[in-house]
N, C-alpha and C positions, 0 to 999 in steps of 0.2 A: 377477536385478530380477524373471524372473517370480513368484520367491515372495510378493515385496514387492507387486506390484501386483493377487496372486490375493488377497490378506488382504484388501488396500483395498476389490477387489470384493466379497468376503463381507460383510465390516464392511456397504459400503454397502448392499448387499441387505437384511442385518439390519436396518437403521435405516428404510428406505423399506417395510417389510413389518411393523415396529411404525407407522408413521405410519399406518398403513392400517388396520391395528388397532385405533386410538384408544386406545392404553394408554400413551402416554409420561408417567408420571409418576415425576417423581426425588426422592426421599426427600429431603425438608428440613427440617432439626433448627431447629424453631424454640421453643424454650425456653432464655426465659434462668434468670440464678441466681435470681431472686424466685419463679419457678414450675418448676423442673427438677425437683423431686421427684415432680412428678403421672408420670412417667415416660412420659404421652404424647407421639408426633410423629406432628400432621399433616404429610400430605403437600404439599409444592411443585411444583405443575405448569410445566414448563419449557416456555414457548410453542415452537411448533413449528418454526416457523423457526430461535430460534436452537438447538434441539432437532437439526435437520440437520446443527449446524454441528460438532457435538459431535467432539473429537479426545481417544482414551484414551492412556493411558499406553503402550502398547506400539503406535499407530501415528504418537506424537508423531516430528515430525524437527527439529526445537527446541529450541536447549540451554537451562538453565534460563533465562540471562541474556535470554534472548533474548523466552519465553512471556510474555504476558502478553495480561490480562482487562481492559477497556476500557469504560467509560460514556463519557456525551459529554464531560466535565470531564475525568477521572480516570481514569488506567490502573495497574494493579498487576502488579508480578513473581511471577510464581506459581513458588515453590519444589519441585521436583520430588526432589529427595531428602531433605528432611527437613520435617517440619509448621511451617510457617511461612509470611513473605510476604519479598517481595524488594521493590525500588523502587518508588517512590509519585510519579507524574508527575502534577501537579493545577496547570496552567498560573495563576497564573506561580511559583506555589509547586513546589518538590519536596524529596524524600526521597531523594537520592543520593549514595553509595552507602548505603543502609539495608537494615537486614531486622530481622524480626522472628522469634522463632523459640520452638515450644510445648514447654515440655520435662515429662517425665514421672521422677517418681522420681530429679529430677535428672540426669537424660539426654534428649538432643535425639531424637523420635521418627520413625526411618526413615518416607519414604512407600511404601507397598506398591503402591498404586496410585492414580490420578487422572483423573477424566474434566474436561478445560478444556472450555469455552462461551465464545462472543466477552464474556459479560455476567460471568462467573463460572468460580469452579472449586469440585472436591468433590476434595478429598484423603482417601486412607484410609491409618492409618499402621499399623504393626506391632504387635501384643499384647506388651506390656509388664509383667511380672509379675500375667498375667490381667487386665489392664486394653488393651480396644481402643478404638481414637480414631479420630475422624476430622473433618477441616476445613473449613469451607467460607469461600470469599474473596469478597465482593461490593466493586467499586468502587460508588462511589454516584452518584446519580443527583441531578441538583439542589444537591447539594453539593460541595466539594471534601473525598476520603477515601474510605477504607474501611472494612468492616464487616466483621470475620471472625467466624467461630462454632466453635467444637471441641463435639464430643459424646464423653463419655465411657462406657463399659460396660465395669460387673465381669460377667468370664465365668463367673466361678469361685462356688462356693456358699458362700461366707463373705462376712463383712466384710472390704473394702479402706479403708483409709488413705491416701488419694492426694495425695503432695506434687505439684503444679500450678504452673506459673511459666511467665509471658511475658515476655521476653527481647530486649530491645529494645538493636541498634547502629547507630551512623550519620553521619551527616550532614542538615542542612537549611537550607533557604533557600530566597528568592526572586532570579527575576531574568527582565531585558528582553532577555537573550543567548540567545538559545536559536540557538547555531551546529551544525555537523556534530556534533560530540561533547556530551553532556548537559553542563548545568552541575556543576563540580567533577569530570568524568569525570576527565580528566589531572591532576587535582590530589595529589599523594602527601600533603601532611602537611594534619591534619586542622582545619577552620575552625573560629572562634570558636564554637563551640557550647557552650552552658553548660545543664543538664541542671538541673531544679527537680524537687524534690519536695514533693506535698501530701497530702493524709490517704486521697484515691483515687484520685492520678492523677498522671501523669508529664509534665512539660513540657520541650519542648524549643528552646533561643531560639539565635536568629541573627540579630544586628540588627533589622529591626521584626518578623521570622515569628518564630511558635510554632508548635509545631506540639503537637498534647494526645493523651496517650492513655488510655486509661478503658478498665476491665473491672468490671460490676458483680460485686461478691463478693471481688475481688480487693485487694491492697496493696501500695504500694508496698515494698520491699525497703530498709530502713534500711541494711545490707550490702552490697546491690548497687544499684547508683546508677540502672539503667535495668532496671530488674525489678518488674515484677510478681505478688505472689506468697499461695498459699493451699492450707490444706489441704481434700481433699475427701473425704465419703464416702462411700462405697457399699456398697448392701446387695449380696444377691446378688443378680447378674443387671439389676442395677438401673443405667438410664441419667439422664445429667443434662447439662445443655449448658451452657455459658456464650459472652459474644458480647465483643466488641473492638473499640474506634473505633479510628482514627488519624486525625485531622483537621490540616492545618493551617490557616492564617491569619492574622491580626494583632491580633486582636481576644479576648482570651483569657475573656470574659464569653462574647461568643458562642458562644465552639467549647465552653464547657461547657452550654449549653442545649442546642445543635447535638445534644453527645452523649448527655444523659440521654433527649431525646424518640429519638435512635434506639436505647438501650439498653431502653426502655420498650414497645418493638413492633420489634423486629429483624426477624422475619417480614414485617409488612409493608414496610420498608426495603428487605428483599432482593427483594422481590414487585415493589416500584416498581421498581427499579433493572432487572428484567428485562424488565419492560413496556416499561419507556422504551427497550430497547436492539431489541427487537425493534419497535417502532414507527420506529426509523433504519431499520433493515434491511428493513421492509413499505415505508417512502417511498422507498427505493434500488429495490429491487425492482419495483415499481409503474412506475419510469420505465423501465425498463428490459424491452425485449421478452424475453417465458417463450421457453425456449430448449426443446424437446419431441422425442421419437422420439430420441433423443441414447444413447451407452454412458453407463454409469456413470463412466467416466474421464475422457469431455469434460463430461458435464454438471457435474463438481469441478472440474476447469477452469474454465471460466465461470462457476460463484457462487461460484470460491473469489478470484477476479477481486473480484467484487462486493464479497466481506467486506474485501477488503483496501483497498478504498477508503474504506470506512466505518473503519477501523481509521486513517485519516489526516484523519477528519472530527473537529475540536475546536467545543467552542461554549463559548468564551472572552470574557467580555464585556471585557476589558482589551484585547484586539488590535485590528486595525484594522478586521476585519472578524470577523463570527460568523454562519453559521458559519465555520471556519477551515481548510485544506484544507494539510497541512505533508507536504514531500516522505517523512515517514517519521513520528518522532514517537513511538510507542506506548513506545520507551525509553529518551523524552526527547532524544535524538539527531535532527538533522536535523528540528527543528521548526521551522525555515523552510520557505521556500516558492519549490520554481525553476521559472521561465518554462517552459525544457529540461525538467525531469520534469511538465508538464503538458500539452505540446505531444505526448508519447505519446498522452495519453487525450483530448486537447480535444475531439473528437467525443461521446464516450460522456459526456464530465464537463460537456458543455453541453446533452446533454440529462437529467442527473439533476438540476445544478442551475446551471439558466442565470443566476441573480442571481449566484453567488459566483464562475463566469467572469469575469461582465462587472467584479464587483469586483477580483479579481484583476489582471485585464488593464489598469484603471485604475490600477492601483495601480505595474505595472512600466513603463508609461510614465511614471506622475511619478514615479517613483526613476529611478537613474541606471544606464540597463540600457549604457552605453558602461563602463563600470568596475567594473560586481558581474554577480554571478552569481544570487543570493538576495536574497529580501526577510526582514525580520525581522519577525515576527508582532507582537512590542509596538509598533514605532515606523515602521513600513514604509516605512522607510531600507532603500538598498541593501548587499548585504555581498559580503565577498571582492573577487576580481581578475574583468577581463572574463571572459565564457565566449564563444568562437566561436561559439557554435550560437544565441546571443539573435537573431540579427537573422532568421535564420528561424524561430526558435520565435515570435516576437512574429507576424512575420508571420502563418505558420501558424495560429498559436493565434485570431487575429481572425478567420480566415478559415473555420475552423472553426465558430466562435461564428453568425457571422451567419450562414450557412447551415442551420447549425440551427436558430437560433431568428427566424431573419428581423431580428433588431433592426441594422438600418443606420444607427438614431438616435446609438447609441454610434460612431460615425464624427465626431460633428458635436461630442460631449463635447469639451470646455475642459480644455487643460492649460496650464496658464498662459496667453502670448495665442496661443496657438497652438491648432487642434481636433487631437482626437486622429488625424485621418487625416493631418494634416498632420505632424503631430510624426513618427509611424512611417514615412512617408514618408521623413520626414529620415535619420530613426535607419536604418531599415536599407539606405539605400545611402550612408551618410555615409562609407565606406570608398572609392568609386567616386569616379573625374573623372568625372562625365556631360558634360564636353566634350568629352571624347575615348571611342577607341574602345576596347571593355573589356576586361579583362586579369585575372590571376588573382591574387587577394589574399592577401596574408600576415596568415595567421591565429593567428600567434604560437605560444610553445612548448607544452609538454608543459602548462604549468600553466595555459594558457589553453585545452586541448585536453580530453586521455582522458587526463593523469595517468599517461601509461607511465613505467616504472621503467625498465627494460633497453633501450630502445632510444630514437633521437631521432627514426624513422625516418618516423613520421607528424607531421610538424612543419611547418609556414609553407607553404607553398603545398597544400594538401592538397585529393584530389578530392572530403573532403567536410570543408566545409560550403560548399565553394566551388561545385558541381553547386546544392547547392540556390537561389541567385542564381536558376535560374530560374524556380524556383518563386513565389520574392518578386518576382523581374519580372509573373508572372502575376496573383499574388493583387494585390497593389498596385495594375495597372492594373484588375482586376477592381473594388475598391475604388472609384475613379474612375468609373468606366461606371456601378456601379450608384447612383452619388448622381449621374448625368446632369452629369458634368463631364469636363475635356480631362486626361488625363495630363499634369500637367508634363512627359515625359521622354517620348520616344516607345522605351518600355521591351518591345514586340513586338520591332521590329528589332534592337535591343540585344540581346535574348535570342538571337535567331539569330546575330549576329556571334559572341557568346559562348559558344554551343556551339559552335561552329569553332576557338575558341581553345583551349578545354579537350579538346578530342579532339587536336588539333594539338602540345597539348603535355605532355600526361599518359597517354592513353593507350600502352601498351604492348603493340606487335602479339605481340612474341617471345614473352611472357607470358601473352597476353589479361588483361592485370590494367592497375590504375589505378595508375602512382606518383605522387609527391609530387614537389617539387622543395625544395631548402632553401634558406638567403641564397644561394648563389652559384648560382643557379637549376641544382643538379646534379640529376638523377635522385635519389630513395631510396626502395626500395620495403619498405612493411611489409603484411605477408597479415592485414588487421583486417576484421572484422564489417564498422566502418564503409563502407567499399568496397561494400557491398550495397544502401547506402540511394539510392547514386546510379540505381538500378533506377528510383526514383518520378519521377525530376526529367527527365525525356527528354533527358538529355545524349549518350546512347550511341544509337548503330546495335541492330538486333537484335540483328544478329551479334556485335556486342561484348559486348552484354550477353549471349549463349549463352556466350563466352569465360568472362566472369566466374563464372557462376553455374557454370561445370564444373569451380569450383573446392570446390564445395561438396560434397567426398563424403570417406570415414573415414580416407584417408590426411592429410588438410588440416585440416577443420573440424569434421566429423560424428564422434558417437559413439551407442551406443544409448539415451545418456540426453539429447541435443540437439547442441548446437552451439558451439563456440568462440569466445569473441573474437577470439582470435589465432591464426593455426594453429600446428598443431603444431610443422610445419616450417620456421616462422621464427626468424630467430637471434634475437629479440626476447622471445622466449617466457615468461612467469614464469610458474611456479608459484605464485607467492602473488600474485598481480592478477586474481581472480575478475571483476570487472567487464568489463576492457578490453582486459587483457594475457595472457590466459591459457586457465584451465581452465573458463571459464565466463560469463556474459553477466549485464550488466543485466538486472534483472527485464521489462522494456519491449521490449528488444532484442529476443530471438526471436520473442514474438509480433509483432512489428512485421514484422520479415523475413517470418514466414509471408506476412504480408498483399504486403510490398510482390514476392514472388514470385507469389502467385496475382493480382493486377493487372497483372503485367506478362506475366503466360501462361503464366507456370511453374508450371503445376498440381500437377503431381505429385511436380515440387522442394517447393511450397509444403506438400502433404498430410503429404508425409514426413518434415519436421521438426516441423511439427505433432503428429505421430504419435508422435514421439524425447519431446516436452515434454509429454506428458498427464501421465506422473507428479507433476508439479508439486502436481495437485491433493490431493497426501497432506498439503502443509504446512498449518497450523491457517490461515497467511497467508501470503503470498509476502513474501520476505527480498528483502533489496535486491541480490544477485547470487547467482544458483543458477549452481552445477556441470553440467559435461557430461563430466568427467570420471570421476565416479560417483553416486550420489545424495547430495547434501549441497549445503551454501550456503558462502556467505562469512562464517566464524563469527565473523572480527572485525569486520565490518560492522554497516549498522543492521539489526534487527530486522523491519522492513518496508517498502514501497515505496509510492507513490502510481501508481507507470506497473506495479503490477497489474492495474489495471484493462484494460490494455493489450489482454489475455485474453479477454474477454468481447467489447472493440471488434473483436478482430481477428474472433471469428465472425460478428458481426453484418457488421461492415464489409468482410470481405476474403472468406470463407466463403458470404456471403449476398449479397455483392457490392452493398450499399447506397451509392449515392452520393448527396448531397444537395447541389442546383443552388441558385440564388437562386430559379427558381420551378418547382422540379420534384426526385422522388426517382426517382432508377434502382436498377430491381432486378435484376438479373445476377448467381445462385449459378452457381459453378463448377459445371464438368459434373466431374462423378469419381464412382465407383462409393459412394464412403463417404459422399455426400450424401443417398443414397437415404431418404425415410422422413423427414426431417430436419421440426421445422416451426418459424419463428419467430414468435409469436403479438402481436399487441399493440404491433409496432415504431409508436412516435408519435413524427410532427416537425410542430414548425408546426402540430399541431392535426388534421392527417391521421393516419387509423390504419388500417392493413394488416397482413393477416396472411398469410405467405409456405410455402407447403406446397410441399416437393421430393416426388415420387409417386416410390413404390416399385417400381412395375414399368415405368414410361417414363423416358426422359431426361426429362422434361416437370419444370416447376412451374406453381403457381397464385398470383395474387395476390388476395384478397379485400379489397375495401374501401367498407363495409357493404354493399349487396345486391347490388355489382359484383363479380364476378370475368374476369380477365385471366389468360390462360395464354400458354405461351413452351414452346419447348426450352431446355435446359441448356445455360447459355453466350451464351444471347441476353438481349438487355434488354427490360425494359418500365421504360415513362417512365410516370409519375405525376405531374399537371402539378397545381400549386397555383392 
């Protein structure tokens, strides 16, 4: 691991040095077939923000099926082995599974090296018969589809006649169903895709969907149904460049016009796409405080969370709201949205895009959270089965949204005959008999919970989300209090009673742990990371908290690469279940654990786990689940995940101890040597801006608000009133 991190640090420093020098110019091949004979290659300057996220082949941790570049409306898979492109996701359209390959001398061109950017990729091919080749891939901005551009260079001192070919294969279509798996991903038989060959183009048809493929100077091959070919003459040391477009839609006339416009000026198209991506990233970063004084590893960990969030953002007019934030989506899978996924990041997401959070909250409550786990982006309807964390998730996400934005009016929004507040009050307490004393709730089986494969020990009457009911009581009470209303039931008193019930029935004093109860109310023990969520609820006494935190050791949960989702000693440990039952964690869970530990006063343990997961910053963006048994991730899962934003959120709200209330912001950075010299600048909540500086020489910090400066010892609180 040391070598990998050292390489990462060196590469990071190299980028910083280059940035300072102001020389970040990336060769951009702008000549299409009409002007390629000039041999001139103007350079394309990659915007500095996008450049800072560059990942080269030697440093990439994602497999070919998981590496995508993305615009606001299209993501394109990057083929890391041969010059070409992978799947194209452009909701409601998709080319999946789909690939295009560039052939020279009738053979694929192996990739020698590549540079990946959020907005596109540059691939360098190996030299074949004296011809070197490179390929740029760019998801389009403002249109659905992609632009590829290949450049050939004759490295010999004689003329070469080069047979060149674009070869396409795969399936295309449109869908209203964007579930966990991409459309067509699980079907082994080809769909009814018809290929039509024209004079200059190839068309893939499926029902109302058509995908147009065109490359200037290339013509369809009558003998190969999905192939564009051309003989290219290269003089000694000559370079020529050619563009290819792939556009999905329904109107072939419109697609042909769009293709011609793109091919007429591909350099501008690529410039516009990179500029648009840069603008989205700048917009996100402008809403998030700037972290300074951090190590390269901590800085990368922070920023990759922001990029991951951007990778989940889509602008699709056909969706129920745009921008739409998917649970994952960059590879076409989990383009739906889980309330449970958003609650991992609901504070920072409310700072970045409060309007989108409000729209999602209304959509959740309008759909049937009692029966489903996710929202379909095309219909707004719920999908799947009841997820037992829905109750806590909607209450917390609403509470976070209001404290960050001050938008109490959402509680008055009409949801049918009821208000939003009345609706979530009824829903969040729907499993309880409010006329009786509180009891534990049976939250169902594995399909309602963590989907563990090798154990049923974490089912039914589980510590979490039972403990989260204490937070639900507090949040609902806050909502009514803030509105100047009386809470329909005395939830404060109910919480006090439930805490006693929780401890008496679930606390295991012998093992200093929390067990579950099966349907017969007999104890079952699972050493799940989910137990640590109880730290934030107030359900345990300090000695009990210390007992469960003691299990965070290298014999049970910890490794040098992070934290396991199920202890290595647990009988239900599943090496194949990276997310919740084995050798890793859902990407939002480890950062959330760090914050829970810090907020509960376990500073050393929280900092320790944070240091163990800083290597995550080596990913281009955070995948769904990340391993702790080695450097790696869940390779059969989704490529990206919205909960990746939990990484910077944990730095802001955990390390720097930011708490937002109805009428205040509290700042309480943790007291730890690793904090010295860190700053968080331009923290903005409800119009109040603050800069936070941790002093280098003393265990003190300062908060600057306008011209006023406040000072305090680390570990103590400064409160800023609205």
